[in-house]
C-alpha positions in Angstrom: 0.0 0.0 0.0 3.0 2.4 0.4 2.9 3.3 -3.3 -0.8 4.0 -3.1 -0.3 6.3 -0.1 2.5 8.0 -2.0 0.2 8.5 -5.0 -2.5 10.0 -2.8 -0.1 12.5 -1.3 1.7 13.4 -4.5 -1.5 13.7 -6.6 -3.3 15.8 -3.9 -0.3 18.2 -3.5 0.2 18.7 -7.2 -3.5 19.2 -7.9 -3.8 21.7 -5.1 -0.8 23.6 -6.5 -2.4 23.4 -10.0 -5.5 25.2 -8.6 -3.5 27.6 -6.5 -1.5 28.7 -9.6 -4.5 28.5 -11.9 -5.0 31.1 -14.7 -8.2 33.0 -15.2 -10.3 32.0 -18.3 -13.7 32.7 -19.8 -13.9 29.3 -21.3 -16.0 26.8 -19.4 -18.0 27.0 -16.1 -14.9 27.2 -13.8 -13.5 30.6 -14.6 -10.1 29.2 -14.0 -7.7 26.8 -15.8 -5.5 24.6 -13.5 -1.8 25.0 -14.0 -0.7 22.5 -16.6 2.7 21.8 -15.2 1.4 20.7 -11.8 -1.4 18.8 -13.3 1.0 16.9 -15.5 3.0 16.0 -12.4 -0.1 14.7 -10.7 -1.2 12.8 -13.7 2.2 11.2 -14.1 2.1 9.9 -10.5 -1.3 8.2 -11.1 -0.3 6.8 -14.4 3.1 5.4 -13.3 1.7 3.8 -10.1 -1.2 2.3 -12.1 0.7 1.4 -15.2 3.7 -0.3 -13.5 1.7 -2.7 -11.2 1.6 -6.4 -11.7 -1.2 -7.3 -9.3 -4.5 -5.9 -7.8 -7.7 -7.4 -9.0 -7.6 -9.2 -12.3 -4.4 -7.5 -13.5 -2.6 -10.8 -13.4 -5.3 -12.5 -15.5 -5.1 -9.7 -18.1 -1.3 -10.1 -18.3 -1.4 -13.8 -18.5 -4.1 -13.7 -21.2 -1.9 -11.2 -23.2 1.0 -13.6 -23.0 -0.8 -16.8 -24.1 -3.6 -15.5 -26.4 -3.2 -15.7 -30.2 -4.7 -12.3 -31.2 -5.5 -13.2 -34.8 -8.2 -11.4 -36.8 -10.4 -14.5 -36.6 -10.1 -14.8 -32.8 -10.6 -11.1 -32.3 -13.7 -10.9 -34.4 -15.3 -13.8 -32.6 -14.9 -12.4 -29.1 -16.9 -9.8 -27.2 -15.5 -6.3 -26.6 -13.7 -6.3 -29.9 -12.1 -2.9 -29.3 -9.9 -4.0 -26.4 -9.0 -7.2 -28.2 -8.1 -5.3 -31.3 -5.9 -3.0 -29.2 -4.1 -6.0 -27.8 -3.7 -7.6 -31.3 -2.0 -4.4 -32.6 0.1 -4.0 -29.5 1.4 -7.6 -29.6 2.8 -7.0 -33.0 5.4 -4.8 -31.3 5.9 -6.4 -27.9 5.2 -9.6 -26.0 5.6 -7.7 -22.7 2.1 -7.3 -21.1 3.4 -4.5 -18.9 3.2 -2.1 -21.8 -0.5 -3.1 -22.3 -1.2 -2.3 -18.6 0.8 1.0 -18.9 -1.1 2.2 -22.0 -4.4 1.3 -20.6 -3.6 3.2 -17.4 -2.3 6.2 -19.4 -5.5 6.5 -21.5 -7.9 5.9 -18.6 -6.3 8.3 -16.1 -5.4 11.0 -18.6 -9.0 11.1 -19.9 -10.4 11.4 -16.4 -8.0 14.1 -15.4 -8.8 16.1 -18.6 -12.5 16.2 -17.8 -11.8 17.0 -14.1 -9.8 20.0 -15.3 -12.8 21.2 -17.3 -15.6 20.7 -14.7 -14.3 20.3 -11.2 -14.0 23.6 -9.2 -11.7 22.1 -6.6 -9.8 19.5 -8.7 -7.6 18.4 -5.8 -10.7 17.2 -3.9 -12.0 15.3 -7.0 -8.6 13.6 -7.4 -8.3 13.0 -3.7 -11.7 11.3 -3.7 -10.8 9.4 -6.9 -8.2 7.6 -4.8 -9.8 7.5 -1.4 -13.3 6.3 -2.6 -11.6 3.4 -4.2 -12.2 4.4 -7.8 -8.4 4.4 -8.6 -8.0 0.9 -7.3 -11.1 -0.3 -9.2 -9.6 1.1 -12.3 -6.7 -1.4 -11.8 -9.2 -4.2 -11.4 -12.0 -3.8 -14.0 -9.6 -2.6 -16.6 -11.8 -2.8 -19.7 -14.9 -1.4 -18.0 -13.1 1.5 -16.4 -11.4 2.3 -19.7 -14.9 2.3 -21.3 -16.2 4.6 -18.5 -13.3 7.0 -19.0 -14.1 7.2 -22.7 -17.8 7.9 -21.9 -16.7 10.5 -19.4 -15.1 12.5 -22.3 -18.6 13.0 -23.6 -19.5 15.2 -20.6 -19.5 18.4 -22.6 -21.7 16.9 -25.3 -24.1 15.7 -22.6 -24.3 19.0 -20.8 -24.8 20.9 -24.1 -27.3 18.5 -25.5 -25.2 17.4 -28.5 -26.7 13.9 -28.6 -25.1 12.8 -31.8 -21.6 13.4 -30.4 -22.6 11.8 -27.1 -24.1 8.7 -28.7 -21.1 8.3 -31.0 -18.7 8.3 -28.0 -20.8 5.9 -26.0 -21.1 3.5 -28.9 -17.3 3.7 -29.4 -16.8 3.0 -25.7 -19.0 -0.1 -25.9 -16.5 -1.8 -28.2 -14.2 -1.9 -25.1 -17.0 -3.0 -22.7 -20.6 -3.6 -23.8 -22.0 -2.3 -20.5 -21.2 1.2 -21.7 -24.5 1.0 -23.7 -26.4 1.6 -20.5 -25.3 5.3 -20.9 -27.5 5.7 -24.0 -30.9 5.8 -22.3 -29.3 7.7 -19.4 -28.9 10.7 -21.7 -32.7 11.2 -21.7 -33.1 10.6 -18.0 -30.5 13.0 -16.6 -30.9 16.0 -18.9 -33.5 17.7 -16.7 -33.8 19.7 -13.6 -32.6 18.0 -10.4 -34.7 17.3 -7.3 -38.0 17.0 -9.1 -40.6 14.2 -9.2 -38.1 12.2 -11.3 -35.7 12.3 -8.4 -38.2 10.9 -6.0 -39.2 8.2 -8.5 -35.6 7.1 -8.9 -35.1 6.9 -5.1 -38.3 5.0 -4.7 -37.3 2.6 -7.5 -34.0 1.9 -5.8 -35.8 1.1 -2.5 -38.5 -1.0 -4.2 -35.8 -3.1 -6.0 -34.0 -3.7 -2.7 -37.2 -4.8 -1.0 -38.2 -7.0 -3.9 -34.7 -8.0 -4.9 -35.5 -11.7 -5.4 -38.1 -10.9 -8.1 -36.0 -8.2 -9.7 -32.9 -10.4 -9.9 -34.8 -13.3 -11.4 -36.3 -11.0 -14.1 -32.9 -9.3 -14.8 -30.9 -12.5 -15.1 -33.6 -14.0 -17.4 -33.1 -11.0 -19.7 -29.3 -11.4 -19.9 -29.3 -15.2 -19.9 -27.9 -15.4 -23.5 -25.4 -12.5 -23.1 -21.7 -12.4 -22.0 -23.0 -11.4 -18.5 -25.1 -14.5 -17.9 -22.4 -15.9 -15.6 -23.3 -13.2 -13.1 -26.4 -15.2 -12.1 -24.1 -17.5 -10.0 -22.2 -14.5 -8.4 -22.2 -15.2 -4.7 -19.9 -12.6 -3.1 -22.6 -10.8 -1.1 -23.6 -7.1 -1.3 -21.7 -3.9 -1.2 -20.8 -2.3 2.1 -23.5 0.0 3.4 -20.7 2.5 4.3 -19.9 2.7 0.6 -23.5 3.8 -0.1 -23.2 6.4 2.6 -20.0 7.8 1.0 -21.9 8.0 -2.3 -24.9 9.8 -0.7 -23.1 12.5 1.3 -22.2 14.8 -1.6 -25.8 14.4 -2.9 -27.3 15.4 0.4 -25.1 18.5 0.5 -26.0 19.3 -3.2 -29.7 19.1 -2.2 -29.3 21.5 0.7 -27.4 23.9 -1.6 -29.2 23.2 -4.8 -30.0 26.9 -5.6 -26.4 28.0 -5.0 -25.1 25.1 -7.1 -27.3 26.2 -10.0 -25.9 29.7 -9.8 -22.3 28.6 -9.6 -22.4 25.7 -12.0 -25.1 25.9 -14.7 -24.6 22.2 -15.7 -24.8 21.1 -12.1 -28.3 19.6 -12.4 -27.1 17.0 -15.0 -24.1 16.1 -12.8 -26.4 15.7 -9.7 -28.8 13.5 -11.7 -26.0 11.3 -12.8 -24.7 11.0 -9.3 -28.2 10.2 -8.1 -28.5 7.3 -10.6 -25.2 6.1 -9.3 -26.5 6.3 -5.7 -29.6 4.2 -6.6 -27.3 1.6 -8.2 -25.2 1.5 -5.1 -28.3 1.0 -3.0 -29.3 -2.0 -5.2 -25.7 -3.3 -5.0 -26.1 -3.8 -1.2 -28.1 -6.9 -2.3 -25.5 -8.2 -4.8 -22.1 -6.6 -5.3 -22.0 -7.1 -9.0 -24.4 -4.2 -9.6 -21.7 -1.9 -8.2 -19.9 -2.6 -11.5 -22.5 -0.4 -13.3 -21.8 2.3 -10.7 -18.4 2.8 -12.3 -19.9 4.9 -15.0 -21.6 7.3 -12.5 -18.9 7.5 -9.8 -16.8 9.8 -12.0 -19.6 12.3 -12.1 -19.9 12.1 -8.4 -16.3 13.1 -8.2 -17.0 16.2 -10.2 -19.8 17.0 -7.8 -17.4 16.6 -4.9 -15.3 19.4 -6.5 -18.2 21.8 -6.0 -19.8 20.9 -2.6 -17.3 22.9 -0.5 -18.4 26.0 -2.4 -22.0 25.5 -1.3 -21.2 26.2 2.3 -20.9 29.7 3.8 -17.5 31.2 3.1 -16.5 31.2 6.7 -17.3 27.5 7.0 -15.6 26.4 3.8 -12.1 25.8 5.3 -13.5 23.7 8.2 -15.6 21.6 5.8 -12.6 21.2 3.5 -10.6 19.7 6.3 -13.5 17.6 7.4 -13.9 16.1 3.9 -10.1 15.3 3.8 -10.3 13.6 7.1 -13.5 11.7 6.4 -12.4 10.3 3.1 -8.9 9.5 4.5 -10.5 7.4 7.3 -12.9 5.7 4.8 -9.9 4.8 2.5 -7.9 3.4 5.4 -10.9 1.3 6.6 -11.9 -0.1 3.3 -8.5 -0.7 1.7 -6.3 -1.5 4.6 -8.6 -3.1 7.2 -11.3 -4.7 5.0 -9.6 -5.5 1.7 -5.9 -5.5 2.8 -4.8 -4.2 -0.6 -1.2 -5.0 -1.5 0.6 -3.2 -4.3 3.3 -5.0 -6.3 5.5 -3.9 -9.2 8.6 -5.2 -11.0 9.7 -1.6 -11.6 9.0 0.5 -8.6 9.3 -0.4 -4.9 9.0 1.5 -1.7 11.1 3.5 -0.8 12.4 3.4 -4.4 
């Protein structure tokens, strides 16, 4: 875990300095542009720690598959998620070393996420701090294909906020070639492009609660629908539900956004869409308390929650913002320690970097 702790400190420091030395700009909702030098340093820390690993989640399986698979045109076209397999086929023409595949995936995934944060997160250091402490960074090293697809969809944020559905749909469909679950974000376009905290909000929350109460009926219907798809194996998934504490972590920014909804609309005109996306993610997390596999879909929405986290401090009174800033840092630090050290006991391993270097 030492390298993860190092990444947390280095990324937070560089992102804070990037905002401190930000330049004024009239482009976008922020009014500022984070300093590119410090952002590059922060991005490099994330990418190197992620890209040089050889464990965590299914990393080993991806590396093993890259070594033994014959990525011919016929095999690639017969498999699901053709985009990722095509990427591996092209890469294997140049190298047999799977570490480069891991590095390039980490580079693209983290670079895309940071670029969008720079455009829409008011306090980018909080968004990146929460990216690590809420576990999203570690999940990106586990569900490699799905998180890559989520990062690609995330780049469509501007098209989503501006209602440019053709661009948005094209990006989502492209992302689905890396993981088919990205297609869930197509109908989401019509659901979230509306004012937050309306009747739709109440219906979403009620739906989540109803599904939890009647989960046995819901799961039977869902798994019947996906029986002949690549996800049919999830029917036998027996690893329990997501931690309730994780749901609470997801809900806290939404609760603050609700209390400061009018101020958020003044500060961030596109805030309603981000709130709605975060709300859908919260509903999915509530459902995932019954079966952890549903939390996989939450990957697509957790990134928007991190944008929201970059604004919530600004919703407090100015005299309270410093205290709340420190409180957020402390709360997410404790959650990160509890989940990844005490519960999951995450161990980081690399053939290229070791602590203390």
